[in-house]
C-alpha positions in Angstrom: -134.6 -107.9 32.7 -137.2 -109.7 34.5 -140.7 -108.3 32.9 -143.2 -109.7 34.7 -141.4 -109.1 38.2 -140.5 -105.7 37.6 -144.0 -104.3 36.8 -145.5 -106.6 39.7 -143.1 -105.1 42.0 -144.4 -101.5 40.4 -147.9 -102.3 40.8 -147.5 -103.6 44.8 -145.4 -100.2 45.4 -147.8 -98.4 44.0 -151.1 -99.5 46.3 -148.7 -99.2 49.1 -148.8 -103.2 49.3 -146.5 -105.5 51.1 -144.9 -108.7 50.0 -146.4 -110.2 52.9 -150.0 -109.0 51.9 -149.9 -109.6 48.4 -148.6 -113.5 49.1 -151.1 -114.6 51.8 -153.8 -113.5 49.1 -152.7 -115.4 46.5 -151.7 -118.3 49.0 -147.6 -118.4 48.5 -145.4 -117.7 51.0 -143.5 -114.1 51.1 -140.2 -115.7 49.8 -142.0 -117.2 46.7 -143.8 -113.5 46.3 -140.5 -111.7 46.5 -138.3 -113.9 44.0 -141.2 -114.2 41.5 -140.1 -110.1 41.9 -136.8 -110.8 41.3 -136.8 -113.0 38.7 -135.7 -115.8 40.5 -138.6 -117.7 40.0 -140.9 -117.9 37.1 -144.7 -117.5 38.2 -147.6 -120.2 37.4 -150.0 -119.2 34.9 -152.6 -119.9 37.8 -150.2 -117.0 40.2 -150.7 -114.3 37.3 -154.2 -114.6 36.9 -154.8 -114.0 40.9 -152.0 -111.4 41.5 -153.7 -109.8 38.4 -157.0 -109.3 40.7 -155.3 -109.0 43.9 -153.1 -105.7 42.1 -156.4 -104.2 39.8 -153.7 -105.0 37.2 -154.9 -106.0 33.4 -154.3 -109.9 33.4 -154.0 -110.3 29.8 -151.1 -107.2 30.2 -149.6 -109.4 33.0 -150.0 -112.7 31.2 -148.0 -111.0 27.7 -145.3 -110.2 30.4 -145.0 -114.1 31.7 -145.0 -115.1 28.5 -142.2 -112.8 26.8 -140.0 -114.2 30.3 -140.7 -117.8 29.2 -139.7 -117.0 26.0 -136.3 -115.3 26.9 -135.6 -117.9 29.3 -135.5 -120.1 26.4 -133.6 -118.3 23.6 -131.7 -115.6 25.3 -128.4 -117.3 24.6 -129.2 -118.3 21.2 -127.4 -116.9 18.0 -130.2 -117.2 16.2 -133.3 -116.4 18.5 -134.2 -113.4 16.4 -134.4 -115.7 13.2 -136.3 -117.9 15.1 -138.8 -115.3 16.7 -139.3 -114.0 13.1 -140.2 -117.3 11.6 -142.8 -118.2 14.5 -144.6 -114.4 14.5 -145.2 -114.8 10.8 -147.4 -118.0 11.5 -148.8 -116.5 14.5 -149.9 -113.7 12.4 -150.6 -116.3 9.7 -153.2 -118.0 12.0 -154.8 -114.9 13.2 -156.3 -114.1 9.8 
């Protein structure tokens, strides 16, 4: 599953926008925008910020999905992925206090 791409497509279609319209507004080609939605390419952080503005979406929410996709790419085939995530989660929570 491609969390960010799925959400981008939902947002774009709900607003009646074409791929080429969004692509033009964030200064990428239509093929790249299509690949982002299908999960064939990963967006750069800067693209997410621009896309959030164009689609009137919550930037933080899109960045969370972007990061989730990146993490999944790295750990999805690792047998110890859940254990590693628990360690990192504890560390992040500790640093937030």
